[in-house]
N, C-alpha and C positions, 0 to 999 in steps of 0.2 A: 824778799830775798829767799832763795832756795838754798838749803844746805847741800853741799857736795862732799863726797867722800875724800878724805885726805889721801888714802891709798886703798888699793884693792889687793887683798892678800890671797894668794893662790897656792895650791900644792896638795890639798886634800882631795881624795877620790870619793869620799862619803860625807854625809852630813856632819856638821860640827856639833859635838855634845857638850863641850866645855871650853872656856877661854878665860884668860886673865891678861891684864895689862900691867906692866911694870914701868911706870912713867919715869922713875929714877934712872933706869938703865935704857929706856927707849925701846922696850921689847913688848911684843905681843906673842903670847904662847897659847896655842889652841890644840884641841884633841878631837879626833873624828871617830865616828861609830865603829869603823872596822880598821883603824889604822893607827899610825904613830902620832905622836904630838910633834908639832912644828914650832920653831921659834922664828919669828919675823921681826925685822926692824919696823919702827913706826912709819918708815917710808915705803914699806911693802917688800923689801928684799928678804928672801928666804935665807936664813942664816944656818940653821941646824935642824936635824931630825933627832928626836929623843926616842930611842928604841928601848923598850922594856927588856927584862932578862929573858933569855931563851930557854927557860926551864919548862915551858909548856909546849906541847906538841899538838898539831892539828888545828884546823880552822875553827872548830867549836870552842877551843881554848884561847882564842885570840884575845890579846889584852885590849880591853875596851875602856878608855879613860872616861871617868865619870866626874871627877873634880880636879881642878888645877889651882895652885896658888904659887906665886913667885915672891921672893923677898928682895929687898933692895941690896942685900949682900951678894946676890947672884945665885941663889938656890931656888930650885923649882921642885915642889912636892906634887906628885900626881897620885890620885887614888883611882884604882881600876875596879871595874865591876866585880871581879872575882875576889875582892878583899885584899888586894896587894897595894901597899904603899911603896913608892919609889922616890928617892931624892936624887936629883940631877944637878950638876953644875950648869951654868949658862953655856959652857963649852961643850955640852952634850955628854959629859962623862957621868955614868951611873955611879953614885956614891954610896947608897945604902938602900936596902929593901926590908920590908916587914910585912908579914901577913896577919890578918885579923879575921875573926868570924863575926865581928860586930857589923851591924848595918850603919854606914856612915852617911850623913845627909849634909 
């Protein structure tokens, strides 16, 4: 038997740098090298785009997601390369931000 994909998720223009699956809510959240994070259903439907805060200007300061984690309560925490943490609701609303100088792995 050969494994076949359950769904093909589309929407990113650049390579995927991080992803997480929230099985409880049936969501897949992914971030790409030069772009926003996307929320898909496990069936492959694009549901939301998570845009970081617009405090940075210019392409050299683009928010590049490095780590993503989702909770079963519907919160998504994203850590960006520039040291910025953002918390989003699964509805795509930015709820909180925090900057750090520490290197997070």
